[in-house]
C-alpha positions, 0 to 999 in steps of 0.5 A, a space after each residue: 180363591 177369595 175376592 182380593 186374590 181374584 182382583 189381583 189375578 185380573 190385574 196381572 200383566 198378561 203375556 205369552 211370548 215365544 222366541 228362538 234360543 239358537 237353532 235347536 232351542 226355543 223359549 216359551 214365556 207364560 206370564 199372567 192370567 191364563 184363559 180366554 176370558 182374559 184375552 189372548 193368553 190362552 191355549 189357542 195362542 200357544 197352539 199357534 206358536 207351537 205348530 211349526 216349531 221343530 226344536 230339540 228343547 223348549 224352555 217354558 218359563 212360568 210366572 202365573 197365578 192361573 186362570 182357566 182350568 181347561 186352557 191350563 189342561 190344553 196347554 199342558 197336553 200340547 206341550 206333552 205331545 210335542 216332539 221337543 224335550 220340555 224343560 219348565 222353569 218356574 220364574 215366580 209362581 205357578 199356581 192353579 192352572 199354571 201348576 197344571 201347565 208345569 206338569 208338562 215338563 220332562 224336567 221342572 226347575 224351581 229356584 228356591 224363592 219360587 212357589 207352586 200352588 195346587 187346589 180344587 177347581 172353583 167357579 162363579 155361579 148364579 141361580 137357584 138350588 138346581 143350578 148350584 147342585 149341577 155346578 157342584 157335580 161339574 166341579 167334582 168332575 173337573 177335579 178328577 181331570 185336574 188330579 190326573 194332571 198331577 198323578 204321573 209325578 206325585 210320589 204319594 197316594 191318590 187320597 193324599 193328592 186329593 187332600 192336598 188339592 182340597 186344602 189349596 196347598 202352597 209349596 216351596 221349591 223344596 216341598 214341590 221336589 219332595 212330593 215329586 211335583 218338581 225335579 230341581 231347586 235352583 238358585 234364587 232369581 229376582 221376581 218381578 214385583 208386578 207378578 209377585 203373589 201375596 204372602 200366605 200363612 203357613 198352616 200345619 196340615 197335610 202338606 207338612 206331613 207328606 213332605 216330611 214323609 216322602 223326603 225321608 223316603 227319598 233320603 233313605 233310598 239314596 242312602 241305600 244306593 250309596 251303601 249297596 256293595 259292588 257285586 264280586 265277579 264270579 271266578 272263572 273256572 280253569 277248565 272253561 278258560 282252557 276251552 275258550 283258548 
């Protein structure tokens, strides 16, 4: 993430809000930067809000550019381990650590004007060559952990996923669905301008190739299912019919 992106991330309004939606459903809104460096918008806050909740469904609404990878992983795991059905709604964007949180969803819904971004871990470092070499090794280990967060949903190979992370890939709702990182493209919703990301330039890279590849596979599978003829029931033997009377 470059310096202008980081400045914008730090200035986003931060908010984790939890509210009941009737007797059996709750809404958890995760907006703004995630992680202990940035105030109360962290895994510990989510833990406190979830610990006494008993509900059939929790709707998790995300509009965040990310933040701490570890807080993102922790929140994702807490939601996965909860007894409730988790339905994730990307309200604006789910980038970086926020995209990891989104992977907790039993169902992930992205309106057509929303975005998801996945990438390798990044950090700041100061010091000598030994410091930087150690940091590089640590980041590669973190990348392995982050990759595991997407693997259960991603429809491609491990190498394809690693390449997408390496290229810091931005995904539209349709692209996320094609790659298995979302389930449904919903109608557009209005995005709060204070949370809206900067425009990004589309690059013809691994993402475009993989989206085309797996969208075609999904289309072919659907076509085969629709064309598969119904199996005829075997004709009953007359002798068996009389024996069953």
